[in-house]
N, CA, C and O of each residue as an XYZ file, in Angstrom:
784
protein
N       2.563     25.977      2.960
C       3.808     25.962      3.746
C       3.965     25.093      4.860
O       4.760     24.154      4.913
N       3.034     25.511      5.901
C       2.714     24.617      7.170
C       2.679     23.284      6.830
O       3.239     22.504      7.600
N       1.962     22.711      5.516
C       1.830     21.269      5.311
C       3.331     20.878      5.089
O       3.859     20.068      5.851
N       3.978     21.407      4.124
C       5.140     20.966      3.650
C       6.453     21.020      4.821
O       7.428     20.293      4.626
N       6.413     21.736      5.779
C       7.164     21.706      6.771
C       6.872     20.638      7.831
O       7.690     19.738      8.020
N       5.729     20.711      8.529
C       5.109     19.919      9.296
C       4.485     18.704      9.025
O       4.570     17.769      9.821
N       3.904     18.631      8.042
C       3.424     17.092      7.568
C       1.635     17.147      7.665
O       0.912     16.219      7.303
N       1.166     18.421      8.222
C      -0.407     18.501      8.498
C      -0.803     20.022      8.353
O      -0.109     21.023      8.524
N      -1.906     19.916      8.048
C      -2.390     21.549      8.307
C      -3.951     21.402      8.338
O      -4.365     20.367      7.815
N      -4.838     22.208      8.828
C      -5.738     22.161      9.040
C      -6.503     23.316      8.033
O      -6.173     24.500      7.961
N      -7.747     22.578      7.183
C      -8.407     23.482      6.340
C      -9.762     23.673      7.179
O     -10.583     22.756      7.158
N      -9.985     24.686      7.821
C     -11.130     25.233      8.564
C     -12.256     25.588      7.855
O     -12.183     26.489      7.020
N     -13.421     24.931      8.098
C     -14.846     25.328      6.982
C     -14.566     25.249      5.764
O     -15.057     25.953      4.881
N     -13.413     24.019      5.563
C     -13.547     23.580      3.886
C     -14.767     22.822      3.510
O     -15.071     23.006      2.331
N     -15.524     22.058      4.135
C     -16.879     21.506      3.432
C     -18.033     22.256      4.208
O     -17.830     22.865      5.259
N     -19.138     22.165      3.653
C     -20.167     22.843      3.781
C     -20.863     21.954      4.997
O     -20.897     20.725      4.939
N     -21.409     22.704      6.094
C     -21.897     22.005      7.203
C     -23.022     20.947      6.987
O     -23.084     19.877      7.594
N     -24.084     21.476      5.848
C     -24.876     20.502      5.497
C     -24.479     19.319      5.014
O     -24.929     18.247      5.420
N     -23.629     19.440      4.135
C     -22.783     18.167      3.585
C     -22.271     17.335      4.594
O     -22.232     16.133      4.333
N     -21.826     17.758      5.815
C     -21.061     16.988      6.996
C     -22.127     16.473      7.587
O     -21.923     15.440      8.223
N     -23.210     16.894      7.564
C     -24.266     16.333      8.393
C     -25.002     15.267      7.532
O     -25.205     14.300      8.267
N     -25.436     15.060      6.413
C     -25.802     14.340      5.321
C     -24.663     13.278      5.303
O     -24.959     12.083      5.309
N     -23.595     13.616      5.284
C     -22.589     12.205      5.298
C     -22.609     11.658      6.300
O     -22.614     10.428      6.345
N     -22.628     12.568      7.590
C     -22.667     11.571      9.194
C     -23.757     10.776      9.088
O     -23.563      9.602      9.404
N     -24.863     11.076      8.730
C     -26.040     10.401      8.993
C     -26.196      9.251      7.980
O     -26.839      8.247      8.288
N     -25.536      9.406      6.610
C     -25.524      8.359      5.982
C     -24.206      7.100      6.282
O     -24.330      5.894      6.066
N     -23.066      7.749      6.789
C     -22.339      6.805      7.200
C     -22.547      5.971      8.429
O     -22.082      4.844      8.605
N     -23.423      6.763      9.396
C     -23.749      6.067     10.698
C     -24.698      4.926     10.210
O     -24.494      3.792     10.643
N     -25.890      5.191      9.192
C     -26.505      4.206      8.637
C     -25.509      2.894      8.131
O     -25.662      1.746      8.546
N     -24.731      3.207      7.402
C     -24.031      2.147      6.677
C     -23.084      1.284      7.787
O     -23.072      0.060      7.921
N     -22.368      2.188      8.472
C     -21.636      1.417      9.506
C     -22.557      0.614     10.426
O     -22.206     -0.449     10.937
N     -23.387      1.005     10.554
C     -24.604      0.091     11.711
C     -24.831     -0.956     11.085
O     -25.077     -1.931     11.795
N     -24.838     -1.122      9.889
C     -24.973     -2.297      8.923
C     -24.118     -3.247      8.815
O     -24.417     -4.346      8.348
N     -22.740     -2.882      9.310
C     -21.498     -3.457      8.931
C     -20.876     -3.754     10.264
O     -19.649     -3.855     10.250
N     -21.402     -3.892     11.252
C     -20.390     -3.982     12.486
C     -19.997     -5.198     12.380
O     -18.950     -5.377     13.002
N     -20.428     -6.202     11.807
C     -19.335     -7.645     11.777
C     -18.565     -7.730     11.090
O     -17.762     -8.659     11.173
N     -18.493     -6.840     10.173
C     -17.407     -6.695      9.034
C     -16.150     -6.118      9.847
O     -15.046     -6.657      9.918
N     -16.533     -4.938     10.433
C     -15.704     -4.121     11.052
C     -14.857     -5.013     12.263
O     -13.633     -4.949     12.372
N     -15.562     -5.690     12.979
C     -14.979     -6.736     14.037
C     -13.826     -7.401     13.297
O     -12.610     -7.357     13.479
N     -14.760     -8.175     12.203
C     -13.698     -9.135     11.487
C     -12.715     -8.852     10.806
O     -12.036     -9.746     10.302
N     -12.398     -7.415     10.627
C     -11.244     -6.650     10.037
C     -10.261     -6.651     11.186
O      -9.053     -6.815     11.012
N     -10.834     -6.460     12.390
C     -10.052     -6.177     13.515
C      -9.243     -7.578     13.899
O      -8.075     -7.608     14.286
N      -9.932     -8.501     13.748
C      -9.760    -10.009     14.047
C      -8.501    -10.271     12.878
O      -7.501    -10.972     13.030
N      -8.788     -9.695     12.009
C      -7.553    -10.108     10.660
C      -6.451     -9.550     11.006
O      -5.437    -10.248     11.006
N      -6.365     -8.045     11.415
C      -5.008     -7.545     11.846
C      -4.320     -7.769     13.294
O      -3.157     -7.430     13.513
N      -5.095     -8.329     14.189
C      -4.616     -8.895     15.314
C      -4.307    -10.204     15.277
O      -3.390    -10.620     15.986
N      -5.074    -11.114     14.387
C      -4.549    -12.384     14.293
C      -4.359    -12.879     12.666
O      -3.206    -12.842     12.236
N      -5.234    -13.252     11.922
C      -4.907    -13.664     10.705
C      -6.518    -13.536      9.938
O      -7.588    -13.272     10.486
N      -6.261    -13.802      8.612
C      -7.091    -13.607      7.752
C      -8.262    -15.047      7.946
O      -9.484    -14.905      7.891
N      -7.772    -15.987      8.105
C      -8.288    -17.242      8.527
C      -9.054    -17.404      9.698
O     -10.099    -18.045      9.800
N      -8.326    -16.636     10.772
C      -9.071    -16.504     11.922
C     -10.497    -15.628     11.783
O     -11.521    -15.903     12.408
N     -10.387    -14.783     11.060
C     -11.069    -13.435     10.837
C     -12.536    -14.480     10.036
O     -13.703    -14.349     10.404
N     -12.235    -15.127      9.303
C     -13.192    -16.108      8.433
C     -14.218    -16.650      9.355
O     -15.432    -16.518      9.199
N     -13.576    -17.330     10.419
C     -14.319    -18.124     11.375
C     -15.214    -17.465     12.139
O     -16.163    -17.891     12.798
N     -14.683    -16.065     11.923
C     -16.267    -15.253     12.981
C     -17.156    -15.056     12.308
O     -17.039    -14.403     11.271
N     -18.440    -15.636     12.769
C     -19.633    -15.530     11.964
C     -20.405    -14.291     12.976
O     -21.361    -13.703     12.471
N     -20.053    -13.983     14.133
C     -20.925    -13.028     15.025
C     -20.088    -11.877     15.716
O     -18.892    -12.029     15.966
N     -20.684    -10.880     15.969
C     -19.714    -10.150     16.781
C     -19.341    -10.729     18.108
O     -18.265    -10.347     18.569
N     -19.866    -11.368     18.625
C     -19.560    -12.107     19.911
C     -18.217    -13.015     19.870
O     -17.246    -13.011     20.625
N     -18.458    -13.668     18.907
C     -17.262    -14.664     18.068
C     -16.008    -13.760     17.852
O     -14.878    -14.114     18.190
N     -16.312    -12.502     17.232
C     -15.099    -11.866     16.944
C     -14.043    -11.179     18.216
O     -12.825    -11.016     18.290
N     -15.247    -10.874     19.174
C     -14.806    -10.420     20.636
C     -13.911    -11.587     21.028
O     -12.692    -11.486     21.166
N     -14.530    -12.570     21.177
C     -13.884    -14.232     21.941
C     -12.380    -14.179     21.087
O     -11.295    -14.256     21.663
N     -12.526    -14.046     19.764
C     -11.252    -14.189     19.203
C     -10.285    -13.664     19.375
O      -9.203    -14.219     19.563
N     -10.601    -11.890     19.328
C      -9.753    -11.089     20.080
C      -9.102    -11.112     21.201
O      -7.962    -10.690     21.400
N      -9.979    -11.713     22.108
C      -9.317    -11.745     23.496
C      -8.547    -12.835     23.482
O      -7.684    -12.794     24.359
N      -8.529    -14.014     22.668
C      -7.848    -15.244     22.772
C      -6.582    -14.531     22.113
O      -5.595    -15.100     22.580
N      -6.285    -13.776     21.445
C      -4.976    -13.248     20.646
C      -4.353    -12.127     21.711
O      -3.218    -11.666     21.585
N      -5.200    -11.789     22.696
C      -4.620    -10.543     23.778
C      -4.948     -9.379     23.309
O      -4.203     -8.409     23.446
N      -6.132     -9.315     22.678
C      -6.648     -7.774     22.478
C      -7.973     -7.924     23.175
O      -8.787     -8.667     22.627
N      -8.350     -7.271     24.417
C      -9.596     -7.143     24.787
C     -10.526     -6.167     24.121
O     -10.144     -5.121     23.597
N     -11.663     -6.542     24.171
C     -12.768     -5.648     23.317
C     -12.633     -4.312     23.710
O     -12.709     -3.455     22.829
N     -12.404     -3.901     25.134
C     -12.418     -2.485     25.768
C     -10.988     -1.576     25.132
O     -10.833     -0.363     25.273
N     -10.154     -2.395     24.506
C      -9.041     -1.881     24.167
C      -8.929     -1.455     22.650
O      -7.911     -0.922     22.208
N      -9.828     -1.674     22.033
C      -9.858     -1.310     20.394
C      -9.832      0.073     20.565
O     -10.194      0.530     21.649
N      -9.405      0.925     19.536
C      -9.186      2.034     19.480
C     -10.661      2.736     18.575
O     -11.052      3.883     18.789
N     -11.142      2.055     17.850
C     -12.235      2.278     16.922
C     -12.558      0.859     16.061
O     -11.817     -0.096     15.828
N     -13.908      1.097     15.699
C     -14.025      0.142     14.465
C     -13.903      0.916     13.007
O     -14.072      2.108     12.748
N     -13.664      0.169     12.429
C     -13.297      0.926     10.992
C     -13.961      0.363      9.814
O     -14.138     -0.853      9.756
N     -14.336      1.121      8.891
C     -15.218      0.760      7.747
C     -14.461      1.115      6.416
O     -14.234      2.308      6.218
N     -14.080      0.261      5.554
C     -13.377      0.777      4.361
C     -14.058      0.966      3.187
O     -14.867      0.053      3.021
N     -14.066      2.048      2.008
C     -14.388      2.000      1.021
C     -15.932      2.435      0.705
O     -16.518      2.185     -0.348
N     -16.518      3.193      1.919
C     -17.912      3.750      1.992
C     -18.397      4.319      0.422
O     -19.516      4.214     -0.082
N     -17.238      4.914     -0.130
C     -17.786      5.524     -1.466
C     -18.318      4.565     -2.146
O     -19.244      5.023     -2.815
N     -18.172      3.374     -2.309
C     -18.543      2.333     -3.505
C     -20.051      2.201     -3.127
O     -20.858      1.862     -3.993
N     -20.524      2.516     -1.592
C     -22.155      2.421     -1.345
C     -22.791      3.206     -1.026
O     -24.006      3.021     -0.963
N     -22.198      4.442     -0.684
C     -23.026      5.733      0.050
C     -22.729      6.776     -1.096
O     -21.613      7.146     -1.461
N     -23.646      7.076     -1.465
C     -23.546      8.638     -2.683
C     -23.110      9.724     -1.957
O     -22.247     10.398     -2.519
N     -23.476     10.088     -0.838
C     -22.600     11.252     -0.072
C     -21.120     10.990      0.063
O     -20.303     11.888     -0.137
N     -20.806      9.885      0.368
C     -19.160      9.582      0.631
C     -18.564      9.548     -0.659
O     -17.420      9.948     -0.874
N     -19.427      9.011     -1.635
C     -18.397      9.185     -2.946
C     -18.267     10.560     -3.315
O     -17.171     11.026     -3.627
N     -19.522     11.369     -3.297
C     -19.336     12.717     -3.466
C     -18.416     13.607     -3.163
O     -17.776     14.402     -3.851
N     -18.449     13.246     -1.487
C     -17.035     13.744     -0.906
C     -15.616     13.273     -1.561
O     -14.847     14.044     -2.135
N     -15.380     11.734     -1.359
C     -14.443     11.574     -1.809
C     -13.639     11.524     -3.298
O     -12.462     11.338     -3.610
N     -14.943     11.797     -4.091
C     -14.284     12.151     -5.429
C     -14.268     13.569     -5.978
O     -14.021     13.854     -7.150
N     -14.577     14.484     -4.944
C     -14.963     15.854     -5.363
C     -13.691     16.328     -5.850
O     -12.613     15.906     -5.432
N     -13.823     17.176     -6.706
C     -12.908     18.290     -7.212
C     -12.181     18.951     -6.120
O     -10.959     19.088     -6.060
N     -13.115     19.377     -5.197
C     -12.539     20.357     -4.208
C     -11.284     19.384     -3.385
O     -10.212     19.966     -3.217
N     -11.368     18.290     -3.001
C     -10.656     17.647     -2.178
C      -9.694     17.314     -2.908
O      -8.557     17.432     -2.452
N      -9.895     16.815     -4.221
C      -8.361     16.405     -5.289
C      -7.557     17.671     -5.581
O      -6.356     17.666     -5.850
N      -8.418     18.878     -5.494
C      -7.420     20.132     -5.842
C      -6.588     20.330     -4.620
O      -5.408     20.664     -4.734
N      -7.161     20.135     -3.426
C      -6.567     20.580     -2.322
C      -5.384     19.583     -1.908
O      -4.375     19.981     -1.326
N      -5.623     18.166     -2.288
C      -4.611     17.313     -2.040
C      -3.570     17.565     -3.219
O      -2.409     17.612     -2.815
N      -3.729     17.730     -4.533
C      -2.789     18.148     -5.239
C      -2.055     19.190     -4.977
O      -0.846     19.120     -5.199
N      -2.601     20.321     -4.475
C      -1.755     21.692     -4.205
C      -0.825     21.287     -3.211
O       0.374     21.441     -3.444
N      -1.303     20.658     -1.852
C      -0.655     20.239     -0.905
C       0.564     19.226     -0.803
O       1.336     19.136      0.152
N       0.586     18.445     -2.031
C       1.403     17.604     -2.579
C       2.332     18.158     -3.437
O       3.418     17.633     -3.686
N       1.972     19.120     -3.860
C       2.608     19.596     -5.161
C       2.732     18.688     -6.260
O       3.878     18.381     -6.589
N       1.480     18.057     -7.077
C       1.851     17.357     -7.829
C       0.489     17.779     -8.800
O      -0.425     18.475     -8.359
N       0.517     17.306    -10.008
C      -0.361     17.736    -10.723
C      -1.685     17.128    -10.711
O      -2.680     17.815    -10.942
N      -1.773     15.663    -10.411
C      -3.145     15.336     -9.945
C      -2.714     14.283     -8.894
O      -1.568     14.011     -8.537
N      -3.904     13.743     -8.472
C      -3.829     12.498     -7.502
C      -4.827     11.734     -8.025
O      -5.503     12.038     -9.008
N      -4.942     10.562     -7.252
C      -5.817      9.414     -7.024
C      -6.271      8.991     -5.888
O      -5.592      9.076     -4.865
N      -7.658      8.400     -5.911
C      -8.073      7.626     -4.377
C      -7.727      6.632     -4.322
O      -7.856      5.908     -5.308
N      -7.116      6.139     -3.106
C      -6.526      4.878     -2.940
C      -7.758      4.105     -2.075
O      -8.223      3.015     -2.411
N      -8.217      4.923     -0.833
C      -9.555      4.099     -0.328
C     -10.078      5.518      0.734
O      -9.301      6.386      1.130
N     -11.235      5.476      0.974
C     -11.893      6.062      2.179
C     -11.791      4.910      3.457
O     -11.751      3.683      3.363
N     -11.763      5.821      4.749
C     -12.094      4.991      5.785
C     -13.176      5.734      6.664
O     -13.318      6.956      6.706
N     -13.810      4.930      7.260
C     -14.627      5.753      8.400
C     -14.411      4.909      9.552
O     -14.530      3.689      9.674
N     -13.996      5.998     10.548
C     -13.381      5.340     11.977
C     -14.723      5.770     12.777
O     -15.204      6.903     12.744
N     -15.285      4.579     13.559
C     -16.199      4.837     14.592
C     -15.643      4.591     15.851
O     -15.395      3.451     16.242
N     -15.404      5.745     16.598
C     -15.089      5.868     17.503
C     -16.366      5.693     18.988
O     -17.332      6.439     19.150
N     -16.071      4.785     19.682
C     -17.432      4.568     20.447
C     -16.914      4.985     21.815
O     -15.715      4.833     22.052
N     -17.771      5.527     22.782
C     -17.574      5.977     24.117
C     -16.827      4.717     25.047
O     -16.210      4.995     26.075
N     -16.959      3.366     24.573
C     -16.204      2.273     25.316
C     -14.642      2.045     24.749
O     -13.782      1.328     25.261
N     -14.553      2.688     23.805
C     -12.995      2.396     22.916
C     -12.005      2.913     23.450
O     -12.079      3.910     24.168
N     -10.837      2.242     23.145
C      -9.636      2.585     23.865
C      -8.963      3.860     23.240
O      -9.664      4.498     22.455
N      -7.612      4.340     23.506
C      -6.928      5.337     22.880
C      -6.719      4.916     21.635
O      -6.594      3.727     21.341
N      -6.665      5.956     20.750
C      -5.923      5.433     19.575
C      -4.277      5.788     19.573
O      -3.853      6.934     19.728
N      -3.429      4.611     19.370
C      -2.044      5.164     19.738
C      -1.462      6.044     18.608
O      -2.116      6.325     17.604
N      -0.345      6.413     18.801
C       0.610      7.259     17.594
C       0.733      6.054     16.639
O       0.832      4.877     16.986
N       0.708      6.556     15.333
C       1.289      5.912     14.376
C       1.403      6.759     13.111
O       1.333      7.987     13.164
N       1.573      6.111     12.018
C       1.995      6.705     10.904
C       1.065      6.103      9.882
O       1.164      4.878      9.808
N      -0.005      6.784      8.900
C      -0.899      6.269      7.961
C       0.277      5.729      6.840
O      -0.054      4.677      6.294
N       1.411      6.205      6.474
C       2.243      5.890      5.378
C       2.251      4.399      5.717
O       1.602      3.694      4.944
N       2.776      3.887      6.580
C       3.207      2.613      6.869
C       2.251      1.693      6.898
O       2.575      0.512      7.023
N       0.981      2.043      6.793
C      -0.194      1.329      6.437
C      -0.592      1.126      5.133
O      -1.530      0.370      4.880
N       0.125      1.821      4.127
C      -0.492      1.884      2.740
C       0.772      1.454      1.879
O       1.922      1.804      2.146
N       0.325      0.474      0.577
C       1.302     -0.188      0.003
C       1.999      0.434     -1.190
O       2.004     -0.108     -2.296
N       2.735      1.883     -0.863
C       3.106      2.627     -1.768
C       4.605      2.790     -1.726
O       5.189      2.866     -0.645
N       5.318      2.852     -3.020
C       6.551      3.119     -3.051
C       6.970      4.574     -3.183
O       8.047      4.914     -3.674
N       6.032      5.432     -2.703
C       6.331      6.931     -2.648
C       5.719      7.671     -1.293
O       4.925      7.242     -0.456
N       6.375      8.911     -1.397
C       5.722      9.323     -0.021
C       4.990     10.495     -0.264
O       4.817     11.408      0.543
N       4.531     10.422     -1.517
C       3.380     11.684     -1.796
C       1.865     10.985     -1.523
O       1.197     10.543     -2.457
N       1.501     10.953     -0.387
C       0.428     10.433      0.142
C      -0.253     11.291      1.195
O       0.283     11.937      2.095
N      -1.745     11.150      0.856
C      -2.121     12.406      1.798
C      -3.397     11.717      2.371
O      -4.177     10.994      1.750
N      -3.450     12.073      3.636
C      -4.906     11.754      4.096
C      -5.918     13.005      4.829
O      -5.527     13.638      5.810
N      -7.040     13.198      4.289
C      -8.203     13.995      4.961
C      -8.869     13.484      6.185
O      -9.523     12.454      6.021
N      -8.846     13.862      7.078
C      -9.419     13.750      8.516
C     -10.677     14.606      8.641
O     -10.624     15.784      8.993
N     -11.740     14.008      8.359
C     -12.895     14.994      8.487
C     -13.735     14.686      9.647
O     -14.398     13.656      9.528
N     -13.853     15.306     10.683
C     -14.572     14.808     12.003
C     -16.219     15.359     11.533
O     -16.614     16.392     10.992
N     -16.819     14.294     11.962
C     -18.630     14.334     11.566
C     -19.339     14.706     12.208
O     -20.524     14.776     11.881
N     -18.763     15.194     13.687
C     -19.474     15.766     14.627
C     -18.641     16.388     15.479
O     -17.489     15.963     15.389
N     -18.809     17.285     16.318
C     -18.126     18.269     17.236
C     -17.153     17.168     18.055
O     -17.633     16.097     18.426
N     -15.788     17.505     18.299
C     -15.371     16.902     18.980
C     -15.109     17.519     20.517
O     -14.640     18.643     20.697
N     -15.436     16.727     21.447
C     -15.875     16.960     22.956
C     -14.514     17.635     23.451
O     -13.428     17.156     23.124
N     -14.610     18.605     24.141
C     -13.298     19.216     25.138
C     -12.656     18.232     25.546
O     -13.131     17.100     25.639
N     -11.216     18.633     25.907
C     -10.323     17.315     26.662
C     -11.030     17.290     28.181
O     -11.145     16.170     28.678
N     -11.338     18.016     28.676
C     -11.939     18.187     30.202
C     -13.094     16.731     30.177
O     -13.363     15.929     31.072
N     -13.459     16.810     29.129
C     -14.714     15.397     29.013
C     -14.337     14.494     28.222
O     -15.216     14.014     27.507
N     -13.120     14.037     28.102
C     -12.424     13.211     27.382
C     -12.312     13.023     25.864
O     -11.847     12.070     25.238
N     -12.814     14.086     25.460
C     -12.457     14.395     24.078
C     -11.020     14.594     23.392
O     -10.025     14.738     24.102
N     -10.948     14.597     22.145
C      -9.506     15.079     21.874
C      -9.662     14.727     20.405
O     -10.272     13.704     20.097
N      -9.105     15.580     19.425
C      -9.110     15.538     18.167
C      -7.682     15.088     17.640
O      -7.016     14.413     18.425
N      -7.262     15.317     16.684
C      -5.728     14.312     16.208
C      -4.829     15.540     16.779
O      -4.935     16.762     16.881
N      -3.704     14.333     17.156
C      -2.349     15.176     17.551
C      -1.467     14.679     16.536
O      -1.580     13.565     16.023
N      -0.457     15.648     16.216
C       0.423     15.592     15.050
C       1.776     15.536     15.427
O       2.001     16.558     16.074
N       2.771     14.855     15.341
C       4.051     15.114     15.748
C       4.863     15.912     14.449
O       5.121     15.392     13.363
N       5.113     16.993     14.773
C       5.501     17.902     13.633
C       6.993     17.459     12.909
O       8.078     17.416     13.490
N       6.760     17.182     11.647
C       8.043     16.807     10.960
C       8.241     15.252     10.892
O       9.234     14.780     10.337
N       7.195     14.399     11.518
C       7.505     13.098     11.491
C       7.452     12.568     10.057
O       8.149     11.655      9.612
N       6.583     13.224      9.439
C       6.493     12.570      7.639
C       7.599     12.600      7.180
O       7.846     11.965      6.155
N       8.270     13.123      7.629
C      10.035     13.115      6.777
C      10.631     12.403      7.641
O      11.767     12.305      7.178
N      10.604     11.925      8.457
C      11.584     11.150      9.299
C      11.465      9.693      8.900
O      10.574      8.998      9.389
N      12.385      9.183      7.977
C      12.645      7.788      7.231
C      12.989      6.937      8.585
O      12.586      5.776      8.515
N      13.626      7.267      9.749
C      14.250      6.260     10.673
C      13.148      6.091     11.477
O      13.180      5.218     12.343
N      12.148      6.807     11.327
C      10.904      6.417     12.379
C      10.781      5.366     12.946
O      11.073      5.296     14.140
N      10.263      4.132     12.170
C       9.930      2.872     12.288
C      11.132      2.154     13.063
O      10.872      1.257     13.866
N      12.388      2.536     12.829
C      13.189      2.006     13.368
C      14.114      2.314     14.478
O      15.128      1.725     14.855
N      13.478      3.459     14.944
C      13.792      4.413     15.927
C      13.961      3.562     17.809
O      14.675      3.898     18.754
N      13.109      2.597     17.692
C      12.692      2.044     18.864
C      12.976      0.633     18.827
O      12.842     -0.153     19.765
N      13.369      0.386     17.691
C      13.577     -1.331     17.205
C      12.340     -1.579     16.660
O      11.462     -0.723     16.557
N      12.210     -3.121     16.184
C      11.175     -3.672     14.941
C      10.272     -4.372     16.111
O       9.935     -5.520     15.824
N       9.816     -3.887     17.383
C       9.142     -4.539     17.949
C       7.660     -4.186     18.045
O       6.938     -4.704     18.897
N       7.200     -3.253     17.111
C       5.912     -2.777     17.167
C       5.888     -1.587     18.432
O       4.823     -1.000     18.621
N       6.791     -1.333     19.079
C       6.653     -0.036     19.918
C       7.120      1.172     19.613
O       7.025      2.058     20.462
N       7.756      1.466     18.254
C       8.405      2.668     18.199
C       7.778      4.051     17.934
O       8.268      5.079     17.466
N       6.382      3.718     18.436
C       5.914      4.960     18.604
C       5.621      5.505     20.095
O       5.138      6.586     20.432
N       6.047      4.454     20.858
C       5.583      4.951     22.510
C       6.219      6.154     22.869
O       5.755      6.978     23.657
N       7.327      6.241     22.252
C       8.227      7.351     23.208
C       8.303      8.556     22.104
O       9.311      9.262     22.070
N       7.553      8.708     21.482
C       7.441      9.861     20.078
C       7.555     11.415     20.578
O       8.043     12.295     19.870
N       7.016     11.643     21.950
C       6.999     12.816     22.366
C       8.775     13.230     22.728
O       9.276     14.353     22.763
N       9.418     11.934     22.956
C      10.792     12.276     23.174
C      11.642     12.403     21.745
O      12.798     12.807     21.628
N      11.068     12.109     21.069
C      11.776     12.320     19.549
C      11.631     13.597     19.019
O      12.428     14.315     18.415
N      10.144     13.796     19.446
C       9.854     15.178     18.781
C       9.222     16.301     19.939
O       8.099     16.803     19.916
N      10.166     16.494     20.816
C       9.547     17.355     21.704
C       9.852     18.534     21.374
O       9.418     19.488     22.021
């Protein structure tokens, strides 16, 4: 009911600590071998696929990002997609019946399919992650979509710079949200005024 009303819910102690620990070790190893691809993805989003294809080093990607007005220290995170294809522990979690049943129950549907998994590598030098809507980034013609956020290490207290996820209750059902502040890409900057 909380998920249906607010668009989010916390499933505490849902996955075994040993599984999370193993998943973290494997994903850290996987991500560290794909740093260039993560930077190329950032260049593609900020610039173009053609620009990203010309980046052959991390330094080249940082320069390309700077040239399009995205300083490297303003990146919110590095992102790696579909680790389930390469990492056995990621595949076991992404394809688990436990997650599938939870997703189907929360969405009130008989079955679900996996679209993608994403590993977000949030480094100490990274900037804040802005307000956003996951659904806006997915090519679906339905609102029956769910994201599971699984933190792979303890989140530090706010006093020392840590923060978990924050949600705007009810924003999942707000079809006008992308148009609220116009189409200049800043529609989420006053979210707390819309959902106070």
